VOGU-3710 file (C-alpha; in Angstrom, 3 decimals, decimal comma):
1> miknfllitl> 79,088/115,124/52,427  75,750/117,115/51,308  77,942/120,781/50,890  80,372/118,397/48,265  77,393/117,417/46,055  75,838/120,906/46,240  79,332/122,150/45,093  79,566/119,246/42,326  76,246/120,527/41,145  76,347/124,213/40,930
11> rsmmknklfl> 80,020/123,980/39,129  78,099/121,369/36,780  75,398/123,464/35,774  77,970/126,701/35,328  79,779/124,340/32,728  76,337/124,087/30,833  74,489/127,181/31,146  72,373/127,040/27,520  71,234/123,669/28,194  70,578/124,510/32,208
21> finifgmaig> 68,810/127,667/30,881  66,559/125,739/28,407  65,520/122,853/30,649  64,620/125,530/33,480  62,632/127,595/30,965  60,813/124,765/29,949  59,730/123,047/33,007  58,664/126,985/34,173  56,801/127,164/31,685  55,306/123,261/32,233
31> igccivayfn> 55,270/123,933/35,701  53,337/127,096/35,717  50,785/125,525/33,002  50,314/122,859/35,740  49,685/125,963/38,582  46,669/127,204/35,973  45,028/123,722/35,535  45,147/123,553/39,279  43,633/125,816/40,363  40,995/126,074/37,049
41> wehdaswdah> 39,988/122,691/38,660  39,937/124,132/42,021  37,765/126,347/40,783  35,126/124,428/39,131  35,335/121,571/41,767  34,473/123,570/44,554  31,535/125,161/43,067  29,048/126,694/45,750  31,226/125,102/48,280  31,610/128,367/50,423
51> htnkekiyrv> 27,585/127,790/51,627  27,907/126,347/54,623  24,505/124,502/54,626  24,926/122,939/50,962  24,489/119,603/52,357  20,702/120,364/53,294  19,717/122,181/50,450  17,790/120,386/47,568  16,063/122,435/44,563  12,573/120,990/42,959
61> smtrefegqt> 12,679/120,281/39,692  10,487/118,807/37,272  11,107/116,120/34,849  8,669/115,764/31,357  8,857/112,704/29,361  8,491/113,696/25,388  8,887/111,691/22,493  10,506/108,472/24,597  12,805/110,626/26,378  12,864/111,974/30,010
71> rlhshasfpl> 14,399/115,349/30,538  15,254/117,402/34,018  13,694/121,395/33,965  15,268/123,410/36,912  12,100/125,013/37,499  8,691/124,187/39,703  4,942/125,836/39,272  4,803/129,009/40,605  2,263/128,251/43,047  4,099/125,442/44,298
81> geivqqtipd> 6,274/127,834/46,852  3,433/128,544/49,015  2,226/125,006/49,264  5,370/124,335/50,826  5,460/126,717/53,377  2,167/126,400/54,235  1,903/122,169/54,113  5,852/120,572/54,565  6,979/120,962/57,866  9,906/118,837/56,819
91> askstrfsls> 11,633/121,565/55,076  12,711/123,837/57,874  13,061/126,597/55,488  12,744/127,472/51,825  13,020/130,148/49,226  11,688/130,916/45,834  14,501/132,501/43,130  13,476/134,498/40,555  14,946/137,074/38,027  13,971/140,931/37,294
101> wsnfkigdnl> 14,995/142,108/34,206  14,047/146,495/35,877  16,699/148,837/36,096  17,524/151,143/39,187  17,165/154,456/38,441  19,786/157,397/40,867  18,900/160,953/39,928  19,221/161,175/36,265  21,087/157,849/35,621  20,118/154,554/34,749
111> fyadlgyvdp> 21,735/150,994/35,958  20,762/147,984/34,944  19,509/146,294/38,329  20,484/142,846/38,133  17,457/141,896/40,604  16,266/138,798/41,944  13,430/138,220/44,194  13,931/135,423/47,091  12,144/134,496/50,529  13,185/135,576/54,004
121> dffemfsfel> 14,840/132,134/54,333  17,447/133,275/51,429  20,224/134,613/53,157  20,031/131,771/56,195  19,918/129,032/53,347  22,589/130,588/51,440  25,981/131,388/52,576  25,910/135,626/52,219  28,334/137,658/54,036  26,724/140,603/55,319
131> lsgkpadlkd> 28,486/143,583/55,472  26,193/145,513/56,885  21,927/145,435/57,557  20,243/142,248/59,163  18,933/139,634/56,984  15,532/139,896/58,449  15,110/143,240/56,768  14,790/141,028/53,924  11,076/140,353/55,355  10,235/143,710/54,494
141> ksklfvsqem> 9,003/144,083/50,673  10,193/147,921/50,327  14,085/146,995/51,634  16,792/146,335/49,163  20,221/144,227/49,679  22,582/145,388/47,055  26,458/143,493/46,752  29,557/145,771/47,016  29,960/146,085/43,397  26,500/147,561/42,943
151> amrlfgsqdv> 26,506/149,953/45,814  29,567/151,852/44,415  27,910/151,323/40,699  25,025/153,167/42,253  25,987/155,796/44,902  30,483/155,196/44,511  30,510/153,957/48,173  29,389/150,977/50,044  28,187/153,387/53,201  24,669/153,410/51,781
161> vgkmvtqvig> 22,066/151,851/54,121  19,348/153,746/54,109  19,639/155,403/50,512  16,570/155,039/48,809  16,875/153,605/45,180  14,704/154,014/42,613  13,286/150,840/40,853  12,169/151,508/36,818  9,444/148,757/35,426  8,467/149,774/32,037
171> ndlkefqvag> 6,898/153,044/33,176  6,643/152,532/36,415  8,876/153,556/39,293  8,586/151,722/42,575  11,282/153,191/45,730  13,386/150,901/47,402  15,439/151,913/50,763  18,885/150,454/50,786  19,125/147,572/54,220  22,276/146,332/53,937
181> vfknqpknss> 25,620/145,429/51,576  26,572/141,606/51,089  29,914/140,554/49,847  30,437/139,843/46,499  29,498/136,099/45,724  32,674/134,227/44,238  33,101/133,899/41,185  32,157/130,243/41,400  28,671/130,203/42,951  25,233/129,687/41,054
191> fqrssyanfe> 24,171/132,976/42,380  25,408/136,135/40,762  22,856/138,688/40,888  24,091/141,686/42,937  20,750/142,856/44,151  17,669/141,062/46,039  14,527/141,697/47,210  11,098/140,449/48,812  9,650/137,960/46,552  6,144/139,736/46,888
201> nvfdddknlk> 7,601/142,176/44,793  7,814/139,866/41,530  3,770/141,041/41,807  4,657/144,401/40,584  7,085/143,352/38,671  4,883/141,079/36,334  1,231/142,478/36,992  -0,129/139,421/34,884  1,248/136,826/37,288  -1,344/135,273/39,834
211> rddwraqttl> -0,405/133,468/42,869  -2,653/130,571/41,345  -0,928/130,428/38,373  -0,031/127,013/37,572  1,453/128,023/33,979  3,677/130,308/35,767  7,471/128,989/36,879  9,936/129,908/39,472  13,286/128,309/41,102  12,321/126,667/44,195
221> flqvddptrv> 15,213/125,766/46,943  14,256/123,756/50,437  16,445/123,219/53,245  15,721/119,791/54,707  17,552/119,371/58,078  16,845/115,690/58,256  18,131/114,070/54,772  16,053/110,648/55,291  12,997/113,185/55,122  13,445/113,414/51,443
231> ntitaqlqqy> 12,065/110,874/49,810  8,720/111,738/51,857  9,136/115,324/50,333  9,505/113,557/47,111  5,989/112,240/47,385  4,037/114,355/48,630  4,955/117,189/46,120  3,614/114,260/43,456  -0,102/115,403/44,077  0,355/118,715/42,797
241> ktnhnkvred> 1,465/117,974/39,589  -2,475/117,008/38,148  -2,996/121,183/38,988  -0,015/121,866/36,813  -0,703/119,472/34,003  -4,727/120,757/34,050  -3,133/123,792/32,730  -0,511/123,104/30,703  -1,681/120,433/28,275  1,830/121,424/26,221
251> fqiqayvvep> 4,022/120,713/28,965  2,843/117,408/30,762  5,356/116,605/33,845  6,261/113,451/34,729  6,930/114,198/38,135  8,247/116,499/40,369  12,070/115,940/41,762  13,843/116,861/44,879  17,487/117,201/43,906  20,377/118,064/45,860
261> fegmahrdra> 22,032/121,532/45,691  25,186/120,448/45,309  26,695/119,749/42,226  23,224/120,894/41,486  25,744/123,414/39,066  27,957/120,700/37,369  24,599/118,892/36,165  23,219/121,683/34,865  25,900/122,155/32,390  25,905/118,821/31,073
271> tdtwadtres> 21,739/119,290/30,096  20,239/122,005/29,347  17,774/122,498/31,979  17,148/126,897/31,492  18,134/127,192/35,086  18,196/130,647/36,419  20,979/130,185/38,556  24,375/130,042/36,614  25,585/126,555/36,305  29,502/126,238/36,431
281> npipaviapi> 32,078/126,395/33,261  32,270/124,236/30,051  33,925/120,576/30,726  36,199/121,551/28,155  37,720/124,884/29,346  38,545/122,577/32,646  39,945/119,868/30,515  41,694/121,903/28,016  44,907/123,364/30,550  45,082/119,906/31,955
291> fmavllllia> 45,672/118,751/29,260  47,816/121,592/27,901  49,890/121,391/31,276  50,429/117,592/31,305  51,788/117,838/27,398  54,017/120,491/28,122  55,648/119,175/31,346  55,921/115,602/29,971  57,816/117,451/26,940  59,714/119,193/29,383
301> cfnmtntsia> 60,429/116,257/31,148  61,949/114,304/28,410  63,864/117,201/27,194  65,486/116,866/30,307  66,059/113,298/30,223  67,845/113,347/26,903  69,716/116,703/28,323  71,179/114,848/31,705  72,567/112,239/29,564  74,320/114,623/27,059
311> issrrlkeig> 76,074/116,512/30,276  76,734/113,531/32,104  78,663/112,314/28,967  81,069/115,211/29,875  81,605/113,789/33,620  82,831/110,229/32,920  86,012/110,686/34,600  84,391/112,099/37,610  82,119/108,930/37,470  84,839/106,568/37,168
321> vrkvmgsmrm> 86,937/108,563/39,715  83,908/108,326/42,475  83,135/104,423/41,942  87,462/103,746/42,390  87,628/105,768/45,652  84,590/103,213/47,315  81,456/105,278/45,779  78,783/102,721/45,511  76,247/103,024/42,783  73,474/104,030/45,003
331> qlvvqfiget> 75,283/106,833/46,103  75,821/108,039/42,550  71,538/107,697/41,642  71,111/109,952/44,585  73,750/112,350/43,558  72,282/112,558/40,048  68,934/112,304/40,983  69,439/114,973/43,453  71,213/117,485/40,734  67,995/116,664/38,738
341> mficaialii> 65,960/117,472/41,826  67,972/120,772/42,434  67,319/122,039/38,220  63,637/121,037/39,115  62,949/123,054/42,379  64,391/125,948/40,396  62,507/125,457/38,037  59,252/125,049/40,145  60,218/128,759/41,958  60,139/130,413/38,440
351> glfmgellin> 57,422/128,334/37,947  55,374/129,841/40,496  55,813/133,178/39,010  55,303/131,654/35,708  51,907/130,083/36,827  50,809/134,237/37,871  51,349/135,605/34,531  49,619/132,802/32,999  46,693/132,913/35,137  46,278/136,726/34,708
361> awnslweemk> 46,610/135,814/30,622  44,206/133,267/31,293  41,617/135,831/33,135  42,164/137,719/30,158  41,242/135,241/27,557  37,142/134,901/29,671  35,345/137,424/30,994  33,437/135,028/33,342  35,815/132,329/34,305  38,048/134,137/36,374
371> itshyqdnpg> 40,845/132,038/38,803  42,889/133,055/41,727  46,234/131,854/43,636  45,995/130,792/46,683  48,905/129,574/48,653  48,657/129,758/51,936  45,292/128,132/52,777  45,633/125,778/50,433  47,372/122,738/52,031  45,856/121,258/48,465
381> ivlfllgmll> 47,862/123,243/46,404  51,309/122,620/48,336  50,907/118,878/48,428  50,310/119,191/44,505  53,274/121,020/44,121  55,851/118,927/46,433  53,851/116,049/44,530  55,163/117,883/40,735  58,475/118,506/41,669  59,006/114,419/42,632
391> ftglisggyp> 57,404/113,448/39,534  59,509/115,704/37,695  62,744/114,736/39,226  61,929/111,230/39,069  60,799/111,330/35,372  63,695/113,333/34,287  66,586/112,156/36,221  65,708/108,695/36,979  66,270/106,848/33,815  69,799/108,928/33,596
401> alyisnfepv> 71,005/108,280/36,957  70,472/104,300/36,375  72,103/104,560/32,989  75,207/106,253/34,156  75,963/104,833/37,462  75,967/101,383/36,106  79,360/102,368/33,813  82,464/99,952/34,971  85,168/102,617/36,237  87,704/100,585/34,311
411> silkgklrfg> 86,318/101,447/31,098  86,090/105,251/31,881  89,581/105,422/32,988  90,615/103,645/30,443  89,032/105,671/28,023  87,570/102,749/26,231  83,621/103,523/27,275  81,984/104,913/24,294  79,489/107,266/25,521  77,037/109,643/23,409
421> gtnwftrvll> 74,761/108,276/20,562  71,042/107,383/20,879  69,670/104,553/21,591  65,704/102,978/22,433  65,095/104,999/25,204  66,203/108,341/24,127  64,900/107,426/20,507  61,245/107,047/22,788  61,313/110,212/24,327  62,576/112,168/21,721
431> glqytfsfig> 58,816/110,514/19,184  56,633/111,076/21,918  58,015/114,588/22,388  57,270/115,308/18,663  54,032/113,516/18,753  52,811/115,813/21,660  54,096/119,042/19,800  52,637/117,825/16,487  49,132/117,773/18,258  49,622/120,856/20,021
441> lvcaiafyqn> 50,137/122,424/16,128  47,246/120,093/14,446  45,068/121,746/17,364  45,649/125,251/16,711  45,358/124,906/12,791  42,331/123,173/13,273  40,850/125,639/15,633  42,241/128,741/13,405  40,466/127,287/10,352  37,340/126,272/12,207
451> siyqrdfdlg> 36,941/129,922/13,353  36,850/130,981/9,558  34,601/128,520/9,058  32,172/130,111/11,795  32,704/132,945/10,722  31,475/132,913/7,136  29,089/129,863/8,237  25,306/130,947/7,107  23,180/130,934/10,023  19,932/131,716/7,892
461> vnqdgiiiay> 19,721/135,394/9,198  21,301/139,014/8,236  23,866/138,751/11,058  25,574/142,298/11,076  22,665/144,787/9,677  20,215/143,852/12,444  19,828/146,116/15,921  17,062/144,612/18,317  15,595/146,494/20,941  12,665/145,728/23,868
471> vdngsefevy> 9,263/147,386/24,531  6,233/146,517/26,899  3,827/146,357/23,890  2,291/147,367/20,645  1,651/150,898/21,805  5,219/151,540/22,755  6,199/149,714/19,380  4,458/152,347/17,402  5,831/155,341/19,076  9,493/154,351/19,082
481> rnallenkdi> 9,156/153,240/15,959  7,617/156,352/14,230  10,791/158,448/16,508  12,998/156,037/14,442  11,399/156,609/10,620  13,557/159,852/10,528  16,857/157,770/10,179  17,280/157,475/6,475  19,923/155,034/7,301  18,029/152,840/8,426
491> lgiagsehsv> 16,615/150,219/5,182  13,115/148,514/7,406  12,041/148,394/10,687  9,742/145,133/11,874  8,049/144,126/15,013  7,752/141,069/17,100  6,161/139,436/19,774  9,521/136,888/19,666  12,468/136,608/17,797  15,079/133,673/16,511
501> yssrystpvk> 17,367/134,667/19,530  15,158/135,462/21,931  11,903/134,881/23,590  11,141/131,641/21,707  9,123/129,041/22,996  8,961/125,229/22,536  5,800/123,853/21,586  4,170/120,123/20,987  3,051/119,862/17,280  1,196/116,619/15,813
511> yqskqtevea> 1,094/115,539/12,399  -0,849/112,291/11,628  0,253/109,674/14,175  3,907/111,789/14,471  4,068/114,204/17,352  7,600/116,340/17,978  8,448/119,269/20,007  9,276/122,325/17,648  10,363/125,790/18,615  8,270/128,750/17,680
521> invgdhylkt> 8,256/132,679/17,768  5,099/135,107/16,922  6,105/137,545/14,240  4,573/140,971/12,518  5,102/142,422/9,329  7,970/142,586/7,287  9,386/140,497/9,859  11,482/137,920/7,320  12,483/140,591/4,603  14,005/143,157/7,803
531> mgltlldgrd> 15,583/140,199/9,744  17,077/138,562/6,304  15,359/135,070/6,651  15,635/133,616/2,906  11,720/132,464/1,537  12,460/129,178/-0,380  8,846/128,338/-0,733  5,241/129,868/-0,638  4,349/133,654/0,962  5,054/135,995/3,414
541> fekdsetdqk> 1,898/136,354/5,761  -0,129/139,373/4,445  -0,732/142,405/6,361  -3,492/142,464/9,019  -4,904/139,162/7,594  -7,056/137,649/10,701  -6,743/134,429/9,016  -2,901/134,173/8,761  -2,910/135,029/12,679  -5,697/132,182/13,190
551> esiiitekfa> -4,332/129,123/10,923  -1,204/129,845/9,125  2,401/129,046/10,142  5,387/129,196/8,146  8,348/126,994/9,010  11,718/125,870/8,468  13,425/123,434/5,960  13,880/121,434/9,412  10,046/121,402/10,539  9,360/120,110/7,000
561> atfnwdkplg> 12,606/116,934/7,496  11,108/116,268/10,713  7,606/114,628/9,120  9,376/114,190/5,891  7,477/116,498/3,665  8,986/116,882/0,271  6,179/119,130/-0,676  5,234/121,082/2,669  3,027/123,768/1,591  -0,616/123,214/2,771
571> keiiwhdsvk> 0,436/120,215/5,021  -1,920/120,833/8,423  -0,516/120,440/11,882  -2,818/119,793/15,250  -1,603/122,441/17,702  -2,582/121,930/21,473  -4,622/118,933/20,325  -7,353/120,619/18,924  -6,526/123,858/16,657  -5,299/123,333/12,840
581> lyvvgvvkdv> -2,865/125,153/11,106  -1,547/125,163/7,443  1,405/125,638/6,221  1,892/128,648/4,151  5,572/129,592/3,376  9,222/127,531/3,629  11,970/129,523/4,903  16,042/128,540/5,232  16,889/126,602/8,453  17,829/129,123/10,995
591> ytqglwretq> 20,529/128,378/14,146  18,612/129,934/16,552  21,286/128,836/19,053  24,034/130,373/16,605  26,097/126,778/16,369  26,804/125,687/19,708  23,406/122,957/19,292  21,830/121,338/16,389  19,375/123,712/14,972  15,491/122,557/15,661
601> pmmiryanke> 12,327/122,295/13,851  10,377/125,660/13,739  7,396/127,619/12,890  6,497/130,984/12,777  3,109/132,245/13,449  1,748/135,931/12,833  1,460/137,992/15,823  -0,996/140,385/17,190  0,146/144,129/16,934  -0,754/144,685/20,492
611> kythvivnvp> 1,848/141,797/21,889  4,631/143,413/20,141  7,837/143,419/22,256  10,600/143,164/20,006  11,808/146,168/17,802  14,209/144,842/14,723  15,810/147,478/12,683  17,410/146,220/9,658  20,723/148,842/8,716  23,706/148,602/6,427
621> vekattvntf> 26,867/146,756/8,147  28,994/150,517/8,358  25,772/152,408/9,598  25,187/149,985/12,271  27,345/152,174/15,348  26,091/155,176/13,997  22,311/154,083/13,719  22,402/152,300/17,270  23,377/155,704/19,063  20,731/157,063/17,398
631> mesqwrevfp> 18,346/154,813/18,620  20,096/155,341/21,938  19,376/158,595/22,053  15,434/158,767/20,323  15,404/156,025/23,811  15,820/158,353/26,149  13,817/160,736/24,619  10,651/158,156/24,402  11,677/156,362/27,712  13,349/158,510/29,350
641> nrlyngryin> 13,130/156,514/32,629  14,698/153,305/30,927  17,741/151,872/30,137  18,407/151,599/26,959  18,350/148,036/25,918  19,411/147,512/22,039  21,846/144,923/21,256  23,698/143,503/17,729  21,901/140,353/16,461  25,596/138,756/16,174
651> eimieaytvn> 26,268/139,219/19,559  25,616/135,137/19,675  28,285/135,025/16,510  30,687/137,098/18,863  30,809/135,076/21,636  31,797/131,990/19,405  34,480/134,140/17,984  36,134/134,567/21,088  35,637/131,043/22,722  37,143/129,948/19,234
661> nnivkifvfl> 39,517/133,319/19,003  40,717/131,750/22,684  41,225/128,162/21,884  42,961/128,936/19,111  45,404/131,274/21,294  45,710/128,688/24,029  46,564/125,681/21,184  49,395/128,144/19,623  51,083/128,825/22,949  50,800/125,382/23,275
671> gvvalmlsat> 52,356/124,414/20,164  55,000/127,085/19,830  56,494/125,810/23,350  56,425/122,699/22,886  58,043/122,413/19,310  60,952/124,412/21,095  61,235/121,870/23,675  61,339/119,149/20,951  63,877/121,119/18,895  65,814/121,193/21,721
681> glftlvslni> 65,617/117,684/22,768  66,936/117,281/18,885  69,513/119,303/19,152  70,425/117,293/22,663  70,691/113,759/20,469  72,282/114,972/17,257  74,650/116,396/19,544  75,265/112,883/21,060  75,176/111,137/17,912  77,844/113,392/16,230
691> ikrmkeigvr> 79,826/112,517/19,011  79,796/109,013/19,159  80,145/109,402/15,553  83,243/111,673/14,756  85,519/108,961/13,846  83,048/107,478/11,579  82,692/110,768/10,165  86,251/111,221/9,608  86,371/108,011/7,695  83,762/108,804/5,064
701> kvlgasvgni> 85,409/111,905/4,402  88,872/110,524/3,691  87,058/107,423/1,766  85,652/110,917/-0,093  82,048/111,190/1,043  80,137/114,531/0,333  78,922/116,795/3,116  75,688/116,030/1,398  76,237/112,351/1,894  77,446/112,759/5,200
711> sriinaefai> 74,395/114,906/6,372  72,087/112,515/5,064  73,653/109,850/7,200  73,594/111,558/10,481  70,173/112,977/9,625  68,520/109,625/8,151  67,649/108,053/11,805  65,879/111,171/13,380  64,161/111,963/9,998  62,173/108,218/10,434
721> ilsvaallgc> 61,453/109,321/14,292  59,919/112,573/13,162  58,107/110,784/10,531  56,732/108,265/12,996  56,103/111,066/15,203  53,631/112,730/12,804  52,168/109,662/11,532  51,011/109,023/15,217  50,273/112,968/15,978  47,702/112,518/13,007
731> flsallvdal> 46,157/109,563/14,682  45,397/111,139/17,673  45,392/114,591/16,930  42,482/113,819/14,893  40,797/111,913/17,695  41,166/114,834/19,933  40,291/118,082/17,681  37,174/116,359/16,619  36,446/115,202/20,400  37,526/118,734/21,441
741> mdsiwdyyqa> 35,243/120,667/19,213  32,259/117,987/18,981  32,481/118,990/22,691  32,108/123,128/22,087  29,821/122,815/19,044  27,275/120,948/16,706  29,058/122,593/13,781  32,589/122,648/13,112  35,123/122,233/10,555  36,366/118,538/11,338
751> tgsltfviai> 40,606/118,179/10,447  41,493/118,031/6,999  44,228/116,917/4,892  45,911/120,459/4,511  45,837/120,909/8,252  47,673/117,493/8,555  50,031/118,766/5,828  50,933/122,011/7,565  51,172/120,854/10,821  54,007/118,532/9,031
761> vlmfitsait> 55,742/120,949/7,301  56,109/123,309/10,045  57,836/120,670/12,293  60,201/119,725/9,747  61,331/122,969/8,464  61,557/124,162/12,431  63,717/120,954/12,999  65,853/121,700/9,900  66,822/124,821/11,217  67,757/123,801/14,875
771> igakvlgaaa> 70,216/121,116/13,456  70,982/122,037/10,192  74,004/124,617/11,103  75,029/121,365/13,783  75,105/118,283/11,401  76,615/120,736/8,620  79,367/121,786/11,047  79,908/117,884/11,897  80,040/117,314/8,435  82,677/119,591/7,077
781> tnpvntlrve> 85,181/118,773/9,495  88,321/118,404/8,989  89,260/114,489/9,153  92,910/115,284/10,104  91,878/116,947/13,589  88,868/114,452/13,954  90,991/111,313/13,366  94,139/112,795/15,569  91,823/113,541/18,148  90,623/109,906/18,248
//
C-alpha cells in the first residue's frame, strides 16, 4: 500500500514538473531562512552559556538617580575590588576587569594588544579553554595569556609559551612572557579580549591611577557559591558609596547593585551602561531574520496550497475510482497530506543546503555577528526541523486534502463535477501572500530611501575631511603637529583634550533652579573651524585667554533649548556646585552619537594646551587617503614604538551606512522572493479560474465580446484582491517599518506616500506580467474549440 502511494505520488509529481519546481524551490528558501533565523536566535539566546559557573557569578554595578530617573552603570569604584577580596568572605572568588589601549611589539612590528587586566581568579571564574599554560600563572605580573588568534598574529604559531612580548605604553616599554594560549572565545561571549595579564599591571598602564582613587572605575565580578548570601553582600557594599560620593559631587550614586552575570549582555544592550564587556546583538538583528523567515515560509505554504488544489483538479477520475473501490475519506486525506509532506521533505533537504548558503551570506553582512550551524550536538535544531516539516505539511496540504476528498464519486465519474476556479479560502490566501510581499517591498524601498536620507544628514561637523590621531600630552601634540605642517594638502590642524566623537564626558550643570546633565568637551585653538562646527552666535575662544579657560563656554542649540534660552549669550550657569561659567558662543547641534541616539545638550570649554590628547587634521576629501598615509609615515618617525592610531571621523556614519545597506539587502531579498512566490500563486489561481470559465468565455466570444472585455472580466476579481492586499499592506508596513527604524535609530526618514506608490506599481506590474500571456491566450481562444470540448 505504501509502495502504491509512493508510485502515485511520484507519477503525479512528474506530470507537474514546473509547479513542483516552483513550490519546492520556494519552500526551500523559506526553510533555509528559518534555519538562519533559528541559529541566529540560538546564538543570541545562548550568550555566555558556555561559562560553567555563570549561575554563581555576579557583577557589582551602581545606580544613579538624576532628574527623577534611575540608571544602572556597569562599573564599580576602583578600590572596591580590594575591599571585597579582603573583607567579604561570602564572595569566594572575585576579579576586576579593565581595558588597555596599549600596543605589542615583536621586533620592528607593532600590533594592537587588545589587552585586558584581570585578577588571578579570572580563569577559574570564567570558562576559558587553555591550550597551554596553567591558570595559576596569572598571579605573576610579568606573565601574559594570549588567544589562538593573537598567538598566530604575533608569532605565526600557537607554540608560544615562554616567548617574550614587548608592551608599548606611550613612550614606555615593558616585557611580558607568554604563559599560555587559550582557545578563542565564542562570538557570543562577553569577553572578547585577545590577551590577559595580571590586574596589577593597570598601575603601569596608567601612572596617575591610585589604589584608593574612588573617582576611578573598573568592572568587578564576584562568585557567590551560596545565592542566599547575595543580599547580605549587597548590604555590606552600601557603606562604601559614601567614599565615592565624597569625591564625585558630579556623579552621586544611589546604591551598589549585585546583579547576575546571566542575562547581563542582554540587559546591557537594552540600556546604555557603558560596559567594558561586549553586549549581545541588537534586538532588531535577532527579530529581523525571524520576521523574514516566517513571512517567506507562510507565502510558500499558501502557494503550495493553491498549487495542490490546481494539481488535484487533474486527478478527479483517480479520486472517483478510489472511492468506488472502497477508499475511505480518511485514507484519501492521509494520502494527499502524505504527498504534500513528501514534497516538503524534499524541500527540507534542499533547504538545509540553502540554509548554509544563507548563513554564509548573513555572516558576510555583519562583522561582529557570526553564526554557525551545528546539527549533531543540537537536539533543539532536530526538533525544530521536524516541527517545521509537520507545520509546512499540514498548512500546505491540510485544506486541499479535506476539500478534494469530500467530492462525490458519482459526480466525478459522470463528469458533472465542476472543479476549478476560486473560493473564499483561496482568495484569502492570495491576499495574504500579496500583503506579505507588499510589506517586504515597502521595507526594502523605505530602508533604501532612509539610507540616502542618512547619508546626506548634517551631523553638525565636517564628516568627510577630518582625520584624528591620539597622543599622550601637549608636548607630543606639538612635535607631531610640526611634523605634519610640511604637507601642503592639510587645510588645518587643531588640538583638544576631548572631541565630539571621543572622550566626551557627562557632567551636571545648573541654571537657576533647573539642573540637567550635559555632554562636555575641552578643546583648543581653531577646533571649531577645523572640525567644521558652525558658529551661529557669539564668538570662538580667544587664543591663550586665561579668562576663557576659567569661565567661558560655547554651547549647542540643544543646550540653549534645554534651559529655554532665546538669547543665550552671557547666560550664567553653575558647574560643580560653585564654578560660574558664561556663554560666549552658540554652535549648531552636533550629533555626537551619530543617528543612533538622540543628540544631547553639549558645552565646549577651552582646554589647557598641556592636556591636548587629540590631533585633528582637516583635509580636502579627495586628498584624505593620501594625507592619512602621510600622517602614518610621520607618526612612525616621531613615535617609532607606537602603532599609528589615526582614524577618519566619518567612521561612525560608515557604520550607519553599513547597517542600513545590509538591512536594505535583507528586505530586497525578502521582497523579491516573496513577490515571485506570490506571482506564481496568482498564476495558479488565474489558471484555475480560466479552466472553470472556458465555456463562459466561448459564449461571450460568440456573442461578440472583445479580447479586452474578456480580459477585464477575468482580471476583475484578482485586481480587487490585489487592491485589498495593497491597502492592508500599506497599513501594516507603515507600522512595521517605523517601529523597526525607531528601534535602530533616533533619526530616520519615516515612510511616505512615494514609498507606497512605488511598491504598488511594482506589485501590479509584476502581476500583470505574470498572468498577461495566460489571460490573453484564453481570451483569444477560438470559441468553436472551447464549446466543442465542453
